[in-house]
N, C-alpha and C positions, 0 to 999 in steps of 0.2 A: 592414534587416530580417533578413538572414541571420545577422548577428552577434547580433542581439537574440534570435532563436529559439534559437540554439546556447547563448547565455548563459542563457536561460530553462530549457533542458533541463539544463544543468549545475547551476543552482540547484535544480531539482526533484530531480536525482539525489542531491545532498548532503542535501537536506531529507528525502528518503525514507529514506536510510540512517540519518540521525540520529534520526528519529522512529519507525523500525521497532520494533514491540513486542519487548521482550527479557524473558525470564523471570527472575524474581528470587525471593528468599525472602520469607516473610511478615514477618520481622523488618525487612527493608528497607522494606516498605510502612509499618510502624509508625514507623520512624525518620523517613521522609520526611514523614509526616503530622504527627508531633510537632514537626518542625523548620519546618513551614509551607512546605515546598517543593512541595506538591501543589496544582496549579491546577485540576484536574478529575479525576473518577474515575467508574468505572462498575462495577457488579456484573453478572456474567453467568454463564452455564453453560458456554460454550465459544466458541472462535473459529470463524468460518465464512467460507469463501471465497465471494465473490460468484458468482452463477450465470453471469453473463457477465463473464469476467475479461479485463482489458486492463491496459495500463500506467498507466491512470488510476484503477484500482480499488484499494481498500485492504481489509484484512481487517475483517470485521464481527463484532461481539459479539452473540451470541444469548442471550436471557434468557427464562426462563419465570416471571418475576414474583416471584422471591425472592432473598435475598442469597446469592450464591455459587453454586458454590465458587470461581469465578474473580473476582479483584479486579484491575482494570486502572486505572492512574493515569498522569497526565502531570505531569512536574515543571516548575518554572518555567524550566528551560533548554531545554524543548521535547522532552525525551526521554520515551518511553513504556515502561512496565514492566507486567508482570502477575505475579501470584502465585496459586497454587492453594491455597486454605485448606482444611484438613481433607481432604486429597486422598484419603484412604482411609477414608471414614466407616463402611464395613462392618466395619472392624477396630478401631474405637474402642469403648471401654466404654460401655454404656448408662448414662445419668445417672439415678440414683435409680430404676432399674427402668422408666424411661419407654420407650415404644415408639420414641421419636425418639433418634438417636445424639447424643452431646455434640458441640458444634461450638466448641471453645475458641478456635481461631484466627479463625474468622469473627466470633465475639462480640468478640474483642479488637480486630479491625479496625473493627468497627461502633462500639465504644465510643470508639476513637481518633478516628474521623471525627466523632462527635457532640461530643466535647470540642473538636475543632478548629472546628466550627461555632459552638460557644458562645464560643470565644476570639476568632474573627475576625468573627463576625456576617455571614458571607457564604456562600452556597451553593457547594459544590464539585462537585456532581453535574452532568454534562453530556456532550456528545459528545466522545469520546476521539479521534476521527479527526483527523489533522492538516490544517491549511488548505492545505498544499502539494498536496493531491490535486486541486485545481482547475487547477493549472498545465498538466498534460497535456491537459486538455480544451481549454484556450485554444490551446495549441500545435497540437493536432490539428485544430481547426477552421480555423485560419489556413492550415495546410499543405494541408488538404483543399480549401479554396477555391481555392488557387493551382493544385493538381493538376487540378481540374475546369475552372476558368475561365481559367487562365493560359496562357502560351505552350505549344505542343505539346512534350512531353518528347522527348528524343532517344534515350536508351538503351532505354527501355521505353514501352509504351503507357500511357495514363492508368489503365487497369485494372490494369496491372502495378504501378504506383506506389501505387494505391489499396490493394491488398492488402498491400504492404510497409509503407506508412506507418500503416495501421490494424491490421495483424495481427502484425507482429513485436514481441515484448515489449520493454518498457523504452524504447520510442521509438527503437530502433536503426535501424529502417527509415526513420524521419524523418531521422536523421542521415545515412544513406546518400543519401537523396534530396537533402538540402541540399548534400552534398558534390559530387555529380556532375551534377545536372540543369541545364537551360537557364535557368530563371527567375533564376538567380544569375550568369549569364555577362555579361560586359561587352560582348560582341559582339552586334550586332543579329541577331535570329532571326525568321523568318516565323511568323505565327500559324497557318498552315495545317499540317495533319497530314502528317508524312512517311509514306512507305509502311510499312504494318504489318509486312511481311515482314522489314524491316531492324531491327526492334525486338523486345525481349522482350515476350511477351504476358501476358495476365492469368492464365492457368492456371499459368505458371511462377512468377509472383509469389505466387499462392496456395500452391503447393507449397513455395516458399522460406519463406513465413511459417509454415506448419505445421512444417517441419523446424526452423526457428529456435526456435519455441515449445518443441518437445521438447528440443532441445539446451540451451536456457537453463534449462528446468525442472530438467534433470539437473545443470547447473552450480550452480544455486541450492541444490539438495540437498547437494552437496558442500561449498559454502561455509557452509551452515548447520551441517554437522557440524564444520567447522574453526573457525568464528568464533562459533557459538552463536546466530546471529540469522538471520532470514529475513523477507522482506517479507510472506510469507503463512505464518504459523506453522501447524503441524499442528493441526486441530481437536481439542479435548479432549473426552473422554467418548464 
């Protein structure tokens, strides 16, 4: 079970990095649509972080019921991209004196999608979120069941490991628990709880989880600046 959980975490980590939304140009969207590489797409107004963020959540697309300005798509190799069409509508010339600004990039993408629909006779519109988002939920439920109902942990109390396995981003608390705690030891251990004074308590686990969240958020910002991608892109608009 230990090897299976670590393997599932590694699979999730690779899939999350691979499918993380990456910004691209409108021309890239048109090229992928024309080449038949788009498996699903969505129009939206902005990216939005979930209200309750954890390592199992992914960025959401917020839409107000019209096309654009953000066009997100997933290619047949599982990668996700987004392009901001007509990013500065206030600076565009008005078409024919109309009160509505011209939206040439949006219209070009819409025409390409329609042509693709006519060519393939299959709908492309759907949920852009990757299926890998379900893996952390499965891993977390299994670990939580063992923390609550399994042998008494040795290094920290059950509350200590509860906060670390659920509160530390990216499942790193789960990896720490898998590495050091008793459920994975070959030696027999009693089910009775050891003295609380000899173990880390829940408050320490909570503080570590908060500190780890702040540190990893800062690290994620730095990596985004270096590599140009982030699991939670900055909301647009």
